[in-house]
C-alpha distance (Angstrom), angle and dihedral (degrees) to the residues before:
residue distance angle dihedral
M1 . . .
Q2 3.76 . .
G3 3.58 130.2 .
K4 3.94 124.8 111.0
T5 3.88 131.3 -43.3
F6 3.74 138.2 -174.4
F7 3.85 118.9 -134.3
I8 3.82 109.8 -161.4
D9 3.76 113.9 -170.1
L10 3.79 106.1 -158.3
T11 3.73 94.0 -172.3
K12 3.88 87.2 75.0
C13 3.80 99.5 43.8
T14 3.77 116.5 116.1
A15 3.90 95.0 177.4
C16 3.84 91.5 -116.6
R17 3.75 85.5 149.3
G18 3.83 93.1 -141.9
C19 3.83 87.5 135.2
Q20 3.85 92.1 52.4
V21 3.94 88.8 49.1
A22 3.79 95.4 44.6
C23 3.89 91.3 51.5
K24 3.78 90.7 55.3
Q25 3.89 93.9 43.9
W26 3.89 93.3 50.5
K27 3.83 94.1 43.9
K28 3.77 91.8 41.6
L29 3.72 90.7 -128.2
P30 3.87 120.5 168.8
A31 3.71 120.8 -113.5
E32 3.81 119.0 -108.2
E33 3.69 128.4 -123.9
T34 3.89 107.0 -111.4
K35 3.70 138.4 -174.3
N36 3.70 140.1 -168.7
W37 3.85 104.8 -86.6
G38 3.83 96.0 165.4
S39 3.86 98.4 -79.9
F40 3.72 137.9 87.6
Q41 3.80 86.2 -130.2
N42 3.79 119.2 100.2
P43 2.81 137.1 -147.1
K44 3.84 98.0 30.1
D45 3.88 96.3 -128.2
L46 3.69 145.2 -7.5
S47 3.86 116.0 -74.1
F48 3.86 141.1 172.2
N49 3.84 87.6 -78.7
T50 3.88 98.5 37.6
L51 3.80 108.7 62.8
K52 3.76 93.4 161.7
L53 3.80 125.1 42.9
V54 3.76 129.8 174.1
R55 3.84 103.8 -141.0
F56 3.82 122.2 -150.3
S57 3.76 120.5 -147.7
E58 3.87 116.3 -175.7
V59 3.74 114.9 -161.4
E60 3.64 124.8 -151.6
E61 3.82 132.3 -172.3
N62 3.91 124.7 -170.9
G63 3.85 85.2 -9.6
E64 3.79 96.4 -56.8
F65 3.79 128.5 110.9
K66 3.74 112.5 -104.0
N67 3.82 110.3 168.5
W68 3.72 150.7 -20.3
Y69 3.77 120.5 -122.3
F70 3.86 115.1 -164.9
F71 3.87 120.9 -161.2
P72 3.80 123.1 -175.2
D73 3.81 98.3 -152.6
Q74 3.70 124.7 -157.3
C75 3.92 143.7 132.1
R76 3.82 109.0 -50.3
H77 3.76 94.1 -148.3
C78 3.76 93.0 -136.2
V79 3.66 120.4 -141.9
H80 3.76 90.1 -132.4
P81 3.76 101.4 25.0
P82 3.80 116.0 -150.2
C83 3.86 91.6 -163.1
K84 3.86 90.5 60.6
M85 3.84 91.0 44.1
V86 3.81 89.6 58.1
G87 3.80 95.3 38.0
D88 3.81 92.8 51.3
M89 3.75 89.7 62.1
Y90 3.81 89.2 69.7
D91 3.88 106.0 21.5
D92 3.90 121.1 1.8
T93 3.88 91.8 -163.7
A94 3.80 94.3 55.0
I95 3.81 96.4 78.1
L96 3.93 116.5 29.9
H97 3.80 133.5 -160.9
D98 3.75 110.6 -149.0
P99 3.91 105.9 -140.2
E100 3.81 97.3 -150.2
T101 3.83 103.7 47.8
G102 3.80 99.3 16.7
A103 3.71 92.0 -125.5
I104 3.79 118.9 160.7
L105 3.79 109.0 -133.5
F106 3.91 127.1 -164.8
T107 3.80 114.2 -153.0
D108 3.83 132.3 -162.5
R109 3.79 86.3 -95.8
T110 3.89 89.1 74.9
K111 3.84 84.9 85.0
N112 3.77 84.9 78.5
L113 3.72 93.0 58.3
D114 3.82 131.2 79.0
G115 3.88 104.8 -97.3
E116 3.74 94.8 -156.1
E117 3.82 93.2 46.4
I118 3.87 90.3 53.5
R119 3.81 93.1 42.5
T120 3.77 94.2 50.0
S121 3.76 91.0 46.8
C122 3.83 88.7 61.8
P123 3.83 111.8 87.5
Y124 3.77 89.4 -153.4
D125 3.90 98.5 50.1
I126 3.74 95.8 -125.4
P127 3.85 115.7 138.0
R128 3.70 119.8 92.9
W129 3.85 134.7 172.4
D130 3.75 144.7 -159.6
E131 3.78 133.7 -130.7
T132 3.71 91.3 -77.8
K133 3.85 87.5 59.2
V134 3.79 91.7 -121.6
Q135 3.83 108.8 143.9
A136 3.74 126.2 -134.1
K137 3.74 142.0 -175.7
C138 3.96 137.3 145.1
D139 3.78 112.2 -49.9
M140 3.88 96.7 -163.1
C141 3.81 87.1 -105.0
L142 3.74 86.0 -84.0
D143 3.91 92.3 178.7
R144 3.73 90.1 59.0
V145 3.85 96.5 40.1
Q146 3.79 92.2 50.2
N147 3.91 86.9 54.9
G148 3.89 93.1 50.6
L149 3.78 95.5 -98.9
L150 3.68 131.3 129.5
P151 3.92 119.8 -110.7
A152 3.82 105.9 -90.0
C153 3.83 91.1 -116.2
V154 3.77 93.1 56.3
L155 3.79 94.2 44.6
S156 3.84 90.4 52.9
C157 3.84 95.1 50.0
P158 3.87 107.7 112.6
T159 3.83 98.8 -176.1
G160 3.81 103.8 51.7
T161 3.81 94.3 -108.8
M162 3.79 94.2 124.8
H163 3.89 126.1 61.4
F164 3.82 133.3 170.5
G165 3.70 132.9 -176.4
D166 3.78 146.6 100.0
R167 3.82 109.5 -13.9
G168 3.73 96.4 -120.4
E169 3.66 93.4 52.1
M170 3.72 95.5 46.5
L171 3.81 92.4 50.7
E172 3.77 89.8 49.1
L173 3.83 88.1 52.8
A174 3.75 91.9 46.2
G175 3.79 91.6 52.5
K176 3.73 94.7 49.2
R177 3.79 93.2 46.9
L178 3.86 90.1 48.9
A179 3.81 91.9 56.4
E180 3.83 90.0 49.5
V181 3.85 92.2 50.1
R182 3.73 94.7 46.2
A183 3.75 89.1 59.5
Y184 3.81 86.5 76.2
R185 3.84 102.5 11.0
P186 3.84 104.4 48.7
N187 3.93 91.5 -178.6
A188 3.85 93.6 58.4
V189 3.77 114.7 130.1
L190 3.87 140.9 174.8
V191 3.74 110.9 -124.8
D192 3.76 119.5 -125.1
P193 3.85 94.5 -33.7
E194 3.85 95.0 166.7
D195 3.81 94.2 49.5
T196 3.81 105.0 41.5
R197 3.71 143.7 46.8
V198 3.83 93.2 -141.2
V199 3.74 104.8 68.7
Y200 3.85 116.4 -172.4
L201 3.89 126.5 -162.5
C202 3.71 111.0 -146.7
E203 3.80 124.0 -169.7
E204 3.81 91.0 -150.1
S205 3.77 136.5 14.7
P206 3.74 109.7 -39.0
R207 3.82 89.9 -126.5
R208 3.70 89.3 70.1
Y209 3.78 90.0 65.6
H210 3.85 100.7 41.6
G211 3.73 136.1 -17.5
Y212 3.82 92.8 -123.6
A213 3.96 93.9 39.9
M214 3.86 87.8 116.2
A215 3.80 134.7 23.8
Q216 3.75 110.3 -94.2
A217 3.81 126.4 168.8
D218 3.77 89.1 -149.7
V219 3.86 94.2 59.0
P220 3.83 104.3 110.1
G221 3.89 113.8 -109.8
T222 3.74 95.6 17.3
L223 3.81 132.6 104.9
S224 3.84 125.0 -142.1
R225 3.66 117.0 -129.8
K226 3.86 90.2 -106.5
R227 3.69 90.4 56.5
V228 3.78 92.8 46.9
L229 3.80 90.9 51.8
A230 3.77 88.7 49.9
A231 3.78 89.7 52.3
V232 3.74 91.5 50.9
A233 3.84 93.0 47.9
S234 3.84 94.1 47.0
P235 3.86 99.1 76.5
V236 3.76 89.0 46.8
R237 3.83 90.5 53.0
R238 3.76 90.6 48.5
L239 3.78 91.5 49.8
F240 3.81 99.0 49.6
G241 3.85 99.9 18.7
């Protein structure tokens, strides 16, 4: 299992949002109307036109501010993508899996899929759609990667938070960095490194950063991979059982 992988070192993220802006610029996505909703984070969530979002989590203890946790959210490009498993039951050309990079790609044919079903199959709550029902998410900047360029978000990062390259090299880098960080942050973890191609290094529990930072079967509205596989197998059992 090779292909490409992002390594995102959250110990270095300053929430400059350069990655968020670079994604919009490269994809030529429109800005969204935003408003003050009680957080420095804007927009409030991912959307059809916002494929990368730096999330802000403000942690308080005993009524006093303790820390900020910043989380550049995007599609994780799962090694075994539940969204594709579900989509393939209806149209196996709607969601594609690039064999060279491992990128998971949504096509215009996703308009024929049930958006809610695809979204709830994702353990990271990523897919979004527009009024035409076409679904969208990060595509790993595949057009750039195929031409030897870094994804726009990685290229824009000024602090060394974001890295991208061959999977083996990125996992090795992530492991070395984890060992360094654990010397002063013993609770540091890599998030789902075996299951995704976007691997985050968190100083504390991933849930402090974002409710969907890691795949959890107990997160409301999501399916574990085991449940997705069961859903895929169920129609087959009914057909031949």
